[in-house]
Each structure stands twice: as C-alpha cells, then as structure tokens.
C-alpha positions in Angstrom: 27.3 1.6 10.2 23.6 0.8 9.2 22.5 -2.8 9.3 21.9 -4.6 6.0 19.4 -7.4 5.7 18.8 -9.6 2.6 15.3 -11.2 2.2 15.4 -13.8 -0.6 14.0 -17.3 -1.4 15.7 -20.1 0.5 17.5 -21.4 -2.6 19.3 -18.0 -3.0 20.0 -17.4 0.7 23.3 -19.4 0.9 24.9 -17.4 -1.9 24.2 -14.1 0.0 25.5 -15.7 3.3 28.7 -16.7 1.6 29.1 -13.1 0.4 28.9 -12.1 4.1 25.3 -10.7 4.2 22.8 -11.2 7.0 20.1 -13.2 5.3 16.5 -14.0 6.3 15.1 -16.6 3.8 11.4 -16.3 2.9 9.6 -19.2 1.3 6.9 -17.0 -0.2 5.7 -13.4 -0.5 3.7 -13.5 2.8 6.8 -14.7 4.7 8.9 -12.0 3.0 6.3 -9.3 4.0 6.4 -10.4 7.7 10.2 -10.2 7.7 10.2 -6.9 5.9 7.7 -5.4 8.4 9.9 -6.5 11.3 12.9 -4.8 9.7 11.0 -1.6 8.9 10.1 -1.3 12.6 13.7 -2.0 13.7 15.5 1.3 14.5 18.9 -0.4 13.7 17.8 -1.4 10.2 19.5 0.6 7.5 19.2 -1.2 4.2 16.8 -4.1 3.3 17.6 -6.0 0.1 14.4 -7.6 -1.1 13.9 -10.2 -3.9 12.1 -8.4 -6.7 9.6 -11.3 -6.9 8.3 -10.4 -3.4 8.1 -6.6 -3.9 5.0 -6.6 -6.2 3.1 -8.8 -3.6 3.3 -6.0 -1.0 0.1 -4.0 -0.5 0.0 -0.6 -2.2 0.0 1.1 1.2 3.1 -0.8 2.3 4.9 0.1 -0.9 4.0 3.8 -0.5 5.2 3.8 3.1 8.5 2.3 2.0 8.9 4.9 -0.7 8.3 7.8 1.7 10.5 6.7 4.6 14.2 7.4 4.8 15.2 4.4 6.8 15.5 1.6 6.2 16.0 1.9 2.5 14.3 -1.0 0.7 16.1 -2.1 -2.5 14.4 -4.7 -4.7 17.0 -6.9 -6.5 16.5 -9.1 -9.5 16.3 -12.7 -8.6 14.4 -14.2 -11.6 15.5 -15.1 -15.1 16.8 -12.3 -17.2 14.0 -10.4 -18.9 14.0 -9.8 -22.7 14.2 -6.2 -23.7 10.5 -6.2 -24.5 9.6 -7.6 -21.0 12.0 -5.1 -19.3 10.4 -2.1 -21.2 6.9 -3.4 -20.2 7.9 -3.8 -16.6 9.5 -0.3 -16.5 6.4 1.2 -18.1 4.1 -0.6 -15.6 6.1 0.7 -12.7 6.0 4.3 -14.0 2.3 4.1 -14.5 1.9 2.7 -11.0 3.9 5.5 -9.4 2.1 8.1 -11.5 -1.5 7.1 -10.9 -1.2 4.8 -7.9 -2.6 1.7 -9.7 -0.9 -1.3 -11.1 -1.8 -1.6 -14.7 -1.0 -4.9 -16.5 0.1 -4.4 -20.0 -0.6 -7.3 -22.3 1.9 -9.2 -24.4 1.6 -10.1 -28.1 -1.9 -11.3 -29.2 -2.4 -15.0 -29.0 0.2 -15.6 -26.3 -2.2 -15.3 -23.4 -0.3 -12.6 -21.6 
C-alpha cells in the first residue's frame, strides 16, 4: 500500500496524528517545500496531503512537476477559514487562469477594500 504523508502547520498536526496519519509539521511554506521535495524523491511515497496555504508558495516549476508526475500524488487540502462563495469563485478562476496560461493572476476584490 502506498505511503501517505500529511504536511500541515504544527497547530493542525496533532489532529491528523490522532486520525492515524503520518504527519510532518511545517512551520512555514519554506519548511513545507523542503519536506515535500524529500517526499517527492522518496520511491515509497504514494500520497502527500499538503496544506492549501503552502501550495501557492511553491515555485511554478515545482507545481508543474507535481502536476505531471504520477507518484506521489500531491493533494492540497483546505486548512484555512471557510471562504465565502465570492472568494471561492475568485480562487477557482485564478487557478484556471494559472493552469491555462502558466501565470498566477490576482483578481481584485470590491473597490475600496484594498484587495
């Protein structure tokens, strides 16, 4: 059976451990990237569950490599507060644009909100 690894912030690690997962806590995106690259080069790795807050911090070349390879499968999971429907649509559209043109485009929020 393929190995499953969960990479999440330290405050979420215990919950995944209690659920029986093998967990590597990462304090920040740089630490998560290092753990992820170790897992990608491990022939036993099957699935890597990665906090969605860390995935956007990966370099475009690393994300492309992860999308092209068959193993391990990297699955970003939501770990932040629930998004509003508007924020969810914006995030989905941004990801579609990134995949289509290879660039991350930041879509602004409502005028006057500074986003």
